[in-house]
N, C-alpha and C positions, 0 to 999 in steps of 0.2 A: 444561385441555382446552377447545378452541375449540368454537363451536356446530357447525361443519362436522365436526369430529372426533367430537363427541357424536352427531350425526345418522348418521354413517358407522357408528359402533359399534352404535347402536340398529337400524339398517336391515339390517346385514349380519352380525350376530353373535347367537348365542343367549345372551341376558342375563337373561331372565325366569325366576326360579326358581319351579318349580311342584311342589307336593306335595299329596297327598290329606289333607284336614283330619282330625285325629284328636284326640278329647278326652283321650286318655291321654298326649299329649305335654306335657312340661314344659320350662322354660327350659334345663335341662341335658340334655335328650334329644338324641340323634342324629336328625336329621330327614332321612329318605330323600326323594329327589326328583330332578328333572332340570331342566336349563336349556333354554328354548324360544325360538324366533324369534317376532317379532311376528306373522308369518303363521300361527303355530300356535296362537294364543290369541284369545279373545273375552272381553268382559266377562261376558256371561251368555247362556245358551241359554234364551230366554224361552219357546220352544215345548216344550222338554223332549224333542223328538224326536231331536235329534242325540245326546243323552246316551243315549237309549233304544237307538239303533242304533249306538252307539259301537263295540262289538266287531265288528259286521258291517262297518262302514266301515274300521276299521283293519286288518282281515284281507282286505280286497278289493284291487283294483288300486290303484296309486299315486295315480291321480287321485281315486278315491273316498276313499282314506285321508286326503288333504289336506282333505276336507270337514269332518272332525272337528276342532274347535278346543277347546282346554282352557279351561273357564270360570274366570276369575280372581276372580269375586265371592266365591266360597267360601273362597279362600285369603287374599285381601286385601280384606275387606269395607269397610274404611274408606278405600280408595284409589281410589275411582271417578273422581274428577276427575283424578288424576294419570295413570291409564292411558287414560282416554277422551279427555282434552283435551291433556295434555302429550305422551303417547306416541301418541295418536290410533289406538288399537287399535279393532277392530270392536266396536261396542256389543252387537250380537246378529246372528246369521245373517240375511241379507237374502233378497230374492226370488230372486236368482241361486242362492244356496246351497240354498234350499228346492226349487227346480226340479231341481237336481242330486241332492238327497236323494230326491226323488220318483222319478226315473229309477232310482236305485240300488235303492230298495225294490221297485219293480215288476219289476226284472230279477232279484231275489233271492228274493222271497217270493211266495206264492200269493195270489190275491184274498181268500179267506176269512180268511187270517191277517193281512193288512195293510189290509183295507178301511177300517176306521175311521181309521187314521193317514193313509191316502191322501186320504180325504175332508177330513180336518182340514187337510192341506197345501194342497189346492185352496182351502179357505175362507180360509186365511191369505194365500195369494198374491192372491186376489181382493180381500180387504180392503185389502191394502197397495197394490195397483195403484189402487184407487179413492181411497185416502187420499193417495197420493203425487202428485208433479208429473208433467209429461209424460214419457213413456217415451223414454229416449235410445236412440241407435243400437245400442249394445252390448246393452242389455237387450232391445230389439226382436229382435235377432238370436237371442238365447237363447230368446225366446218362440217364434220360428219353429222353432227346433231341437226344443224339447220337444213341439211340435205333431206332429212326425213319429214320436215315440216311443210305444210301447205303455204308456200310463200311465192309461188310463181303465178302471175296473173294469166288466167285463161280467157280466150275469146268467148267462152260459154258463160262468162260472168262469175265463175267460181275460182277460188284459189286452188292451185294444183301442186302436187308434190312430184318429185322425180319418178316416183313409182308409176305415175300416169304416163310416163314417157312423152311429155309434151314436146311439140315440134315448132320450129319457127319457119313459117312459109315465106320463101323469098319471092313467091309469085302468088298474087291473090287468086289467080285462076286455079291454083292447086287446091285451095280450100273447097272450091265448088265441086271437086271430084268426090267429096265425102258427104254423105247425108248427115243431117243435124243430129241424128240419134246414134251415129257411129261412135265407137270407143276410140276415136282419134281426136286428140286435143292439141289445139294450137295456142301458142303463147301470144298474149296481147302485148305488143311492143309499143302501143300508142303510136306516136309519130316517128319513132325511131326505126331505122332500117327501111323506111318507106313501106312498112307493112302494117299500117294502122287498122283499126276495126273496119270490117266490111259487113258485119252483121251483129245483131243482138237478138238472141232468142230467149223465150221464156218457156217454162215448163220442163226444162232439162233437169236431170237428176243432179243433186249436189254430190260432191266428192268427200 
């Protein structure tokens, strides 16, 4: 097989066998599993969030379902170099995948249920942007896209977009200066920044 034929095989066919690890399996066992494309796998999900929302992603629309990639590190723990260098598979979901997971979570779950995971995603994206090199055109376009989505947790219990001009109150007393029905929105930072929830109201309009 020539290098060209091998590349064509790898790029265009499902050749990676994936099965859920099981301690009960023996050399003579029948191993259930399936063959996957390169675009369906990653070496590891270092965040743990894609695995956590696996069922939600796979049962959503086709674009969201493609966000989930099966981690190979649990099936082939000794083949890191082969998969990441020879086959050049994704080592771990990157900024683009995290942003799309963020949008999926915010369109599927309520603020109270997903708050901590959303804050974690924001933290991961921020750290990777600060640690990485200059943002390229494609990533800049995705950042502009996510800015328009309702992915900011509001203390009113709704997801907010930047168009709402949400604010982070560094003093809880500041929030008390505004009536509940005012068009002033505060970001729910959970326990971060020392500005956790001080109120939960019902009957407010959604955004």
